[in-house]
N, C-alpha and C positions, 0 to 999 in steps of 0.2 A: 413412554419414557422408560428406558431400561434401568433397573436398579441393581444389575449384577455386573456392570462393566467396571466398577470402581470398588475399592475396598472401603470398609467402614472406617470412621474416624476413631481415634483412640478412646473417645468418650462414649462410643457405642452408636453414635449417630449414623444413619443409613444414607448412602448415596441416593439422590433424587434425580438430578439432571445437571447437564453442563450448559452454561449460557455462553454461546458464541457471538451473540449479537450485542456487543458492548459499544457504547458511545463514549468516546474520550472527550472530556470537557477541557476548558481552558486551564493552563498552568496556574497553580497557586504558589506564588513565591513572594516572600519567604513562606515556608511551611507554617501552618498553625499548630502542627503537632509538636509538643514540647517534651515528650517522653519516648522511650523505645517501644512502648505499647502502641499499636495502631489506633487510629481514630475509629470510633464505632460507626457502623453503617447507618445511613438514614433510610428508613423503609416505610412505605405506605402499603396498605392492602385494601382491596375492595372486592365485594361479592359481585358475581355477574348477575344479570337479570333473572336467569333461570335458577339461581341459587344452587349451582352445581360446582362452580369453581371459584377460587379466589385469585385475583390478579395481584401479584406482588410487584411493586416498582421500588427501585432503590438506587442508592448512590454509595459507592465505597471510595475511599481516598487512598491512593496507592503512591508509594515513593516514585517520584518522576524518573529515577534511575532504573526502575524496573519496567520492562516491556511485557505487558500481558495481552493475550488474545482471547482468553476465556476464563470463566470462573466456574467452579464446581459447587453445587448446592447440596447440602445434606440436611436431613430432618432427624430430630431426636426420635429415638425408638419408642418413646411413650409420651403421652400428653401430661403437661404439668397441671395440677388442679383438675378441673373438668374440661377446660376449653383453650388452654394455651399450648401452642406448638412452638418448640424451639427450632430455629432455622440457623444453619451455619453456612457462611460464605467462605469457602476454603481458599487460602492464599498463602504462599510460602514467603513470608515477609522477613526482612532482615531486622536484627535487633539493633538498629541505629536510629537516631533522630534524623529524619530526612530534611534536606534543605529546601525541597520543594515537592509538591504533590500534584497528581492529576486526579480529578474526580472521574469515575467511570460510572455511567448510568446503565441500568438494565431493567428488564421486566420478564416475568414468566408467570405461568398459571399453575396452580396446584389444586387438588381436590378440596372441596369444602369440608369433607369428613376426614377425620384421622382417628384411628383406634376406636371407632364407634361414637365419636363426639364431633359436634360442629365446632370448627375452629373459630374462636372469637378474638383471640389475641395471638400475636406473633412476638416471640423474643428472638431478636436477630443478633448475630455475632459475626465479626470478621475473625475467622478461626485460623490460627497458624498451623499449617500442616507439617511443618518441620519439627520433629520431636526434639531436636537438639536445642532449640530455643524455647521449648515448652517449659513451664515451671513445675517444680516438684522438690521433694526433699529426700535425702538419703539418711537412713538411721542404721547405725551399727548395733547389732544385738550384743549385749555385754555378757560375759561369763558371770555365773553366780558367785 
């Protein structure tokens, strides 16, 4: 898997892979999402028998008005604590409450080791790649 074909996320996470094998589930209508923030992904992870990789399986809920063919996966540049890997599923979502959603199912494999530590926990996020709708604050420096 190439890690140089995409740019890093604004939080420093590094591109890991693109998932092209998405399975689109049944329409969820009305939507269970009640805010402009997307629903969190549902993720499970399992070591392979040889203890060399972790198979990550997940579901993300995408606004039914958006057509997606792939998802990009990013990994945090460092491990949290001793064994927690942050995982970002990048998607350019709209800041609206969707009227209906489609679940998209996916899976991929990643190395069991990250930064010299065995991954024991994944923290997963559906990450908004559009910086316009990212949150932040602006502070004006005042004169003395």
